C-alpha positions in Angstrom: -41.0 -18.4 28.4 -37.5 -18.2 31.2 -35.0 -18.4 28.1 -37.0 -15.8 26.4 -36.5 -13.6 29.7 -33.2 -14.7 29.4 -32.3 -13.7 25.7 -34.3 -9.8 26.5 -31.7 -9.6 29.3 -28.9 -10.2 27.8 -30.0 -8.0 25.2 -30.3 -5.2 27.3 -27.0 -5.7 29.4 -25.7 -6.2 25.9 -26.9 -2.4 25.2 -24.9 -1.4 28.8 -21.9 -2.3 27.6 -22.4 -0.5 24.2 -22.8 2.3 25.5 -19.5 1.5 28.5 -17.7 0.7 25.4 -18.4 3.8 23.4 -17.5 6.0 26.8 -14.2 3.8 26.2 -13.4 4.8 22.9 -14.2 8.6 23.4 -11.2 8.1 25.7 -9.0 6.7 23.5 -9.3 3.6 25.8 -9.4 1.4 22.7 -8.1 -2.1 23.9 -10.9 -1.4 26.7 -12.9 -0.8 24.4 -12.5 -3.5 22.5 -12.4 -6.1 25.6 -16.3 -4.4 26.2 -17.5 -4.7 22.8 -16.6 -8.1 23.1 -18.2 -8.8 26.2 -21.6 -7.3 23.9 -21.1 -9.3 20.8 -20.8 -12.6 23.8 -24.6 -11.6 25.2 -25.7 -10.5 21.4 -23.5 -12.3 18.3 -26.2 -10.4 16.0 -26.0 -6.9 16.4 -23.7 -5.8 13.9 -23.2 -2.7 15.3 -21.2 -4.2 18.0 -18.8 -6.1 15.3 -18.3 -2.6 13.6 -18.0 -1.0 16.5 -14.9 -3.1 17.6 -13.8 -3.2 13.7 -13.3 0.4 14.7 -11.5 -0.1 17.8 -8.9 -2.0 16.3 -8.9 0.2 13.9 -7.7 2.4 16.1 -4.6 0.5 17.1 -3.5 -0.6 14.0 -4.8 -4.1 13.9 -6.2 -3.9 10.4 -6.3 -8.0 10.2 -9.1 -8.0 13.1 -10.4 -4.8 12.0 -11.8 -6.7 8.6 -12.6 -10.2 10.8 -14.9 -8.0 12.5 -16.4 -5.5 9.8 -17.3 -8.5 7.9 -19.0 -10.8 10.7 -20.9 -7.0 10.8 -22.6 -7.5 7.4 -22.8 -10.6 7.5 -25.3 -10.2 10.7 -26.7 -7.0 8.9 -26.0 -7.2 4.8 -27.7 -3.8 5.0 -25.7 -2.3 8.0 -23.4 0.5 5.5 -21.2 0.8 8.2 -19.7 -2.6 8.2 -18.9 -2.3 4.7 -17.2 1.5 5.6 -15.4 0.0 8.3 -13.2 -2.8 6.3 -12.8 -0.3 3.7 -11.6 2.0 5.4 -8.8 -1.4 6.9 -8.5 -2.0 3.5 -7.7 1.2 2.9 -5.1 1.4 6.0 -3.3 -2.0 4.4 -3.2 -0.3 1.2 -5.6 -3.0 -0.1 -6.6 -0.3 -2.8 -9.0 -2.3 -5.2 -10.6 -4.4 -2.1 -11.4 -1.1 -0.2 -12.5 0.2 -3.2 -15.0 -2.8 -3.8 -16.6 -2.4 0.1 -17.4 1.9 -0.8 -19.0 1.6 -3.9 -21.3 -1.1 -1.6 -21.6 1.7 1.2 -22.5 4.2 -2.1 -25.4 1.7 -3.4 -26.6 1.1 0.3 -26.5 5.2 1.0 -26.4 6.9 -2.7 -27.3 9.7 -0.9 -24.4 10.2 1.7 -22.6 12.9 0.1 -19.7 11.7 2.6 -19.9 8.5 1.3 -19.6 9.8 -2.1 -16.6 12.2 -1.2 -14.2 8.6 0.6 -16.0 6.9 -2.7 -14.1 8.8 -5.1 -11.0 9.4 -3.3 -10.6 5.5 -2.9 -11.0 5.1 -6.9 -8.9 8.0 -7.8 -6.0 6.2 -5.0 -7.5 3.2 -7.4 -6.7 4.6 -10.6 -3.2 5.8 -9.2 -2.1 2.3 -8.5 -2.8 1.4 -11.7 -1.0 3.8 -13.2 1.6 3.2 -11.7 1.8 -0.6 -12.5 1.0 0.3 -15.5 4.6 1.8 -16.0 6.3 0.5 -12.9 9.9 -0.5 -15.0 11.2 -4.0 -14.4 13.5 -5.1 -11.2 16.0 -6.5 -14.3 16.0 -2.8 -16.0 15.8 -0.8 -12.4 19.0 1.9 -11.7 19.6 2.7 -8.3 19.3 6.2 -8.1 21.9 6.6 -5.3 24.8 5.3 -7.2 23.7 8.2 -9.9 24.5 10.7 -7.4 27.7 12.5 -6.9 27.1 14.7 -3.6 30.4 16.2 -4.2 29.4 18.5 -6.4 25.8 19.2 -6.1 24.4 22.7 -5.1 20.9 23.9 -5.2 19.7 27.2 -6.6 16.8 28.0 -9.6 17.5 25.2 -12.6 20.0 23.3 -10.3 17.5 20.4 -9.2 18.5 17.0 -10.7 15.5 14.4 -11.5 16.5 11.7 -13.6 15.0 11.5 -17.2 13.0 8.7 -15.9 11.6 10.2 -12.5 11.2 13.5 -14.8 9.0 11.3 -17.7 7.1 9.7 -14.6 6.5 12.8 -12.8 4.8 14.0 -15.8 3.0 11.8 -16.7 1.0 12.0 -13.6 1.0 15.3 -14.0 -1.0 15.0 -17.7 -3.1 11.9 -14.9 -4.0 14.7 -12.6 -4.6 17.1 -15.2 -7.4 14.5 -16.5 -9.1 13.3 -14.0 -10.1 16.8 -13.7 -11.3 17.3 -17.5 -12.6 14.2 -18.3 -13.3 12.2 -15.4 -11.3 9.0 -13.9 -12.7 6.7 -16.6 -11.8 9.1 -20.0 -8.4 9.5 -17.9 -7.5 5.9 -17.2 -7.5 5.5 -20.7 -5.6 8.1 -22.0 -3.0 8.0 -19.0 -1.8 4.7 -20.3 -0.7 6.6 -23.9 0.9 9.5 -22.3 2.2 7.6 -20.1 4.0 4.6 -22.6 5.5 8.0 -24.6 6.8 10.1 -22.1 8.5 6.8 -20.4 9.7 5.8 -23.1 11.5 9.5 -23.6 12.4 9.3 -20.3 14.1 5.3 -20.9 15.7 6.8 -24.1 17.0 10.1 -22.8 18.8 8.2 -19.5 20.6 5.5 -22.3 22.0 8.5 -24.3 23.0 10.8 -21.8 24.6 7.4 -19.7 26.5 6.7 -23.0 27.0 9.5 -24.9 27.4 12.4 -22.1 28.3 11.6 -18.5 27.1 8.4 -16.3 27.0 11.1 -13.5 24.8 13.7 -13.4 26.6 16.8 -12.0 25.8 20.4 -10.3 27.2 23.3 -10.9 26.0 25.6 -8.1 27.6 25.6 -4.4 25.5 25.8 -1.1 24.5 30.1 -1.2 26.0 32.1 0.3 24.0 32.9 2.4 23.1 30.0 3.7 22.9 30.1 7.3 22.5 26.3 8.4 25.0 23.1 9.4 27.5 22.9 7.1 29.4 19.3 6.6 33.4 20.3 6.1 34.6 18.0 3.2 33.3 14.0 4.5 33.6 14.0 7.8 31.0 14.6 9.9 31.3 15.9 13.2 29.2 16.2 16.3 29.7 20.1 16.1 27.5 19.5 12.8 24.7 16.8 14.0 24.2 19.8 17.5 24.0 22.7 14.7 21.1 20.3 12.4 19.6 19.2 14.9 19.0 22.7 16.6 18.0 24.0 13.4 15.8 20.9 12.8 14.4 21.7 16.8 13.8 25.9 15.5 11.9 24.3 12.5 14.9 25.1 9.8 15.8 22.7 6.9 19.1 21.6 5.8 20.3 22.2 2.6 19.6 19.4 0.1 23.6 19.2 -0.4 24.2 17.9 2.9 20.8 15.9 3.1 22.3 14.1 0.5 25.7 13.4 2.2 24.5 11.6 5.0 22.0 10.0 3.3 24.5 8.2 0.6 27.0 8.1 3.2 24.3 6.1 5.6 23.9 4.4 2.5 27.3 2.7 2.3 27.3 1.8 5.9 24.9 0.0 6.4 24.9 -2.1 2.8 28.3 -3.5 4.0 26.4 -5.0 7.1 25.1 -9.0 7.4 21.0 -9.0 8.0 21.9 -9.7 11.8 24.2 -8.2 13.2 25.8 -9.0 16.6 27.0 -6.4 19.0 29.3 -6.5 21.9 28.9 -4.1 25.4 32.5 -4.7 26.6 32.0 -4.8 30.2 31.2 -2.5 33.2 29.7 -0.6 29.4 26.3 -0.1 28.8 23.4 0.0 26.2 20.6 1.6 24.9 17.6 -0.1 23.2 14.5 2.9 21.7 11.6 1.5 19.9 9.6 2.9 17.5 9.7 6.7 16.8 7.5 7.5 14.4 8.2 10.5 13.0 8.1 12.7 16.7 11.0 14.6 16.4 10.5 16.4 19.6 10.5 13.1 21.5 13.8 12.2 20.0 15.6 15.2 21.3 13.8 14.2 24.7 15.3 11.1 24.9 18.9 12.8 24.4 17.8 15.0 26.9 17.1 11.5 29.3 20.1 9.6 27.9 22.1 11.5 26.6 24.0 12.1 22.6 25.0 9.1 21.1 27.9 8.3 21.4 31.1 4.9 21.6 30.3 5.3 25.7 26.8 6.5 24.7 25.8 3.5 22.1 22.1 3.5 20.7 20.0 0.8 18.9 16.7 2.3 17.5 14.2 -0.3 16.6 13.0 0.7 13.3 9.9 2.9 12.8 11.5 5.7 12.3 9.4 7.7 9.8 5.9 8.0 8.7 2.7 9.3 11.0 4.2 11.9 12.8 4.9 15.0 10.6 9.0 15.6 11.6 9.9 12.1 10.4 12.8 14.2 8.3 13.5 15.5 11.1 14.0 12.1 12.6 15.8 10.7 9.4 18.3 12.7 9.1 19.5 13.4 13.1 19.8 9.1 13.1 21.8 8.9 10.0 24.0 11.7 10.5 25.0 10.5 14.0 25.9 6.9 12.1 28.1 8.8 9.8 29.9 10.5 12.9 30.2 6.8 14.5 29.0 4.1 13.1 28.9 2.1 16.9 27.1 4.9 18.4 24.3 4.0 17.0 23.1 1.1 15.1 19.3 1.3 12.7 17.1 -1.8 12.5 14.5 -2.0 9.5 11.2 -1.6 10.9 7.9 -2.6 8.9 7.8 1.2 7.8 10.8 1.5 6.0 8.9 0.6 2.7 7.4 2.1 0.1 4.1 1.0 0.7 4.1 2.5 4.1 5.8 5.4 2.8 3.4 6.3 0.3 0.3 6.1 2.6 1.2 7.3 6.3 3.3 10.6 5.5 7.0 9.9 4.8 6.5 10.1 1.2 4.5 13.8 1.2 6.7 14.9 3.6 9.7 14.2 1.6 8.5 15.6 -1.8 7.3 18.7 0.1 10.4 19.4 2.5 13.5 17.6 0.2 12.7 16.6 -3.5 11.1 13.9 -5.0 14.2 12.4 -6.0 14.7 11.8 -2.1 12.2 9.4 -2.6 13.8 7.2 -4.4 17.0 7.4 -2.5 15.6 6.6 0.9 13.5 3.8 -0.6 16.7 2.8 -2.0 18.6 3.6 1.5 15.4 1.5 4.1 16.0 -2.0 2.0 20.0 -1.5 3.3 18.5 -1.6 6.7 20.0 -4.8 8.9 17.2 -6.9 10.0 18.2 -8.1 13.6 20.3 -7.8 16.4 22.3 -9.9 19.1 23.6 -8.1 21.6 26.0 -10.2 23.6 25.2 -12.9 22.5 22.5 -12.8 24.8 19.9 -10.8 23.7 17.7 -10.5 20.5 16.1 -7.6 19.4 13.7 -7.2 16.2 11.0 -4.8 15.1 8.5 -7.3 14.7 8.8 -10.7 16.1 9.3 -14.3 15.7 8.3 -16.8 13.1 5.8 -19.2 11.8 7.6 -22.5 12.0 10.0 -23.3 14.2 13.6 -24.1 13.8 14.2 -20.8 13.1 18.4 -20.2 13.6 20.1 -17.0 13.8 22.2 -18.2 10.4 18.9 -18.0 8.7 18.2 -14.9 9.8 21.8 -13.4 8.6 21.1 -15.7 5.6 17.6 -13.6 4.8 19.1 -11.2 1.1 17.2 -7.9 3.0 17.9 -5.8 -0.1 14.2 -5.5 -1.2 11.2 -4.3 -0.2 9.3 -6.4 2.9 7.4 -9.5 0.8 4.5 -10.6 2.5 5.5 -13.3 4.1 8.4 -16.0 5.1 11.0 -14.7 7.8 11.4 -11.3 6.6 8.0 -10.4 6.8 7.8 -12.1 9.8 10.4 -10.3 11.6 8.8 -6.8 10.6 4.8 -8.0 11.6 4.3 -10.2 14.3 3.4 -9.6 17.4 3.3 -11.9 21.5 -0.1 -13.7 21.8 -1.0 -14.3 25.4 -2.1 -17.7 24.7 0.0 -20.4 23.7 1.3 -22.0 19.9 0.6 -19.8 16.7 -2.1 -17.6 15.4 -3.5 -15.6 12.5 -1.8 -12.0 12.9 -4.8 -9.0 13.9 -3.1 -6.8 12.0 -3.5 -9.2 8.5 0.8 -9.5 7.9 2.7 -11.9 9.5 1.5 -14.2 12.5 0.9 -14.0 16.4 3.2 -16.1 18.4 2.7 -17.5 21.6 4.7 -17.5 24.8 6.2 -21.4 24.1 7.6 -20.3 20.8 9.7 -17.3 22.7 11.1 -20.1 25.2 11.5 -22.3 22.5 13.8 -20.3 20.1 15.6 -18.8 22.4 16.1 -22.6 23.8 17.5 -23.3 20.7 19.6 -20.5 19.8 21.7 -19.7 23.4 19.7 -16.6 23.9 17.9 -14.7 26.7 15.6 -12.3 26.1 13.7 -10.7 23.0 13.2 -7.2 22.5 10.6 -6.2 20.1 9.2 -3.0 19.2 6.2 -2.3 16.6 3.5 -2.0 19.2 1.8 1.1 21.4 2.0 0.3 25.1 0.1 2.2 27.8 3.7 2.4 29.9 6.2 2.6 26.8 6.8 -0.9 27.3 4.9 -4.4 28.3 6.7 -7.6 29.5 5.6 -10.4 27.8 6.6 -14.3 28.0 7.5 -15.5 31.2 9.6 -12.2 31.1 11.0 -14.1 28.3 10.2 -10.7 25.8 9.7 -7.7 26.1 7.9 -4.5 23.7 9.6 -0.8 23.9 7.4 1.5 22.0 9.1 5.0 22.5 7.0 7.7 20.9 4.9 8.8 23.8 1.4 10.3 22.9 1.6 8.7 20.3 -0.1 10.6 16.9 -1.2 12.9 19.6 -3.6 10.8 21.1 -2.6 7.8 22.7 -2.0 9.1 25.5 0.8 6.3 26.1 4.3 7.2 28.1 6.8 6.5 25.8 10.1 3.7 27.2 13.6 2.9 26.1 15.2 0.3 28.1 19.2 0.0 29.4 21.2 -2.9 29.7 24.5 -3.1 31.6 27.5 -5.5 30.8 28.0 -8.3 31.9 25.0 -9.1 33.6 22.9 -7.6 30.8 19.4 -7.3 32.6 16.8 -4.8 31.4 16.4 -1.2 32.8 13.3 0.3 31.6 13.3 4.4 31.7 10.1 5.3 30.6 9.2 9.7 29.9 6.0 11.5 28.6 5.5 13.5 25.6 7.0 17.0 24.8 5.0 19.7 23.2 5.7 19.7 19.8 5.0 22.8 16.5 1.6 23.1 15.7 1.9 20.4 12.9 -0.4 18.0 13.1 0.3 13.9 12.8 -0.6 12.3 9.2 -0.7 16.6 8.3 1.7 14.7 5.2 -0.3 11.7 4.4 -2.3 10.9 1.8 -5.7 12.8 1.7 -8.3 9.3 0.8 -6.2 8.3 4.8 -6.9 11.4 6.4 -10.4 11.2 5.5 -10.8 8.0 7.7 -8.5 9.0 11.1 
């Protein structure tokens, strides 16, 4: 009898803790909510609601691997609990695993046949899966893929009626996408899939033949005959040199929500590509004695907070150099303004600003989290491929004064990785799902020693012993990484040997966190951390350009 009373007491206490966790969740205190749901689970692990709620909190922190595990536990406890499948499906969607997500939403619809919300989300997921299949069907083999950047001469570019250029293959694919959209509306997804395959084959084949013809008979480089319109009042680049005056004018225009002419956007992106391609995968930075250097973390399209960093710490220059440590784009809805500003400073003075690749500088992330949609809205389709090419040129890591190792994500699944191994990475590709390149972009520190599975579902978690050994083997003092939102904008871990810095305050307009950057002074290179709060921005919500299906779950 006492055991029954104890069990009832645990169940009752677990419910009380769940209510506290719910309040923490509502207050956007997701880490606190996770800790409380964990306490409830310890008291009563047979309640599927606790697992599903914790999965939702993990999703809010972008810990999709943990969310999938918790949601799977929820449906194991109660196979008829629809919200477990729902939470797991949403986490799969956020990772771009549309086929896995579709199975879960089909199960939700089966369990809740009359739920209009479930039907709507299933339909969106079906569209995403069909689009994925379509893209796979028309994908050009890597060996046949041509560089978009190599086909563009920005000197001859102007815009106006009829002047936009799309490579024939891109135009063919765009036409096929339009046909699929029409078929979806007219005949439904199943019939559309069959018809689309035939249409896509014809259109892409035509595009390929025309591309070959135009390349061989007409001209290797497309030309743009129109100059910048006389009525254009925005920032202008005179000749090939990007000056500080131009950058300041462009930044002010962006602040007032004005657009940069596409001709100058092409020039900035193409010149940045040339600079980045010449760099190694690991870049060594030397800061002279008496000089300083600033490292910033994720910015995520929060342009007005980027302006605030420059207000607080000065514009990039040779005497005030910066390293922006990846994840410039996505989530925030001013990613074009952020990336063009950072690229323009790189062109103006390559040693004034260094740029590292983050996990969001990739096609798969940009397709889901808003950058692709923003590029299409503010610039044009061709810039989607152009940015993708340039992102593949970004270095993966930096070492400052042979003491500070800076990388977006974290360390490795094996011991013995040397700086020479990172330099040797062939980075000119989309991030793989495993290996050193994947891990530098995706991994996270953990409080316990050793290594563990990633809470994100990609990369791994690594402990202080892993950090200490990596630093010792490479004669380094400190790891600086980004990749994770932190309440104070930063967190010092692993006995002071690892610092996370995150520079997007009030992330996604809801996290309430501070932003931070780190200033190092040579020669001692001790980190001086500066925190700052979010500043107001125009009323454009985060994820405004993200895929419709993802907005449904945010």
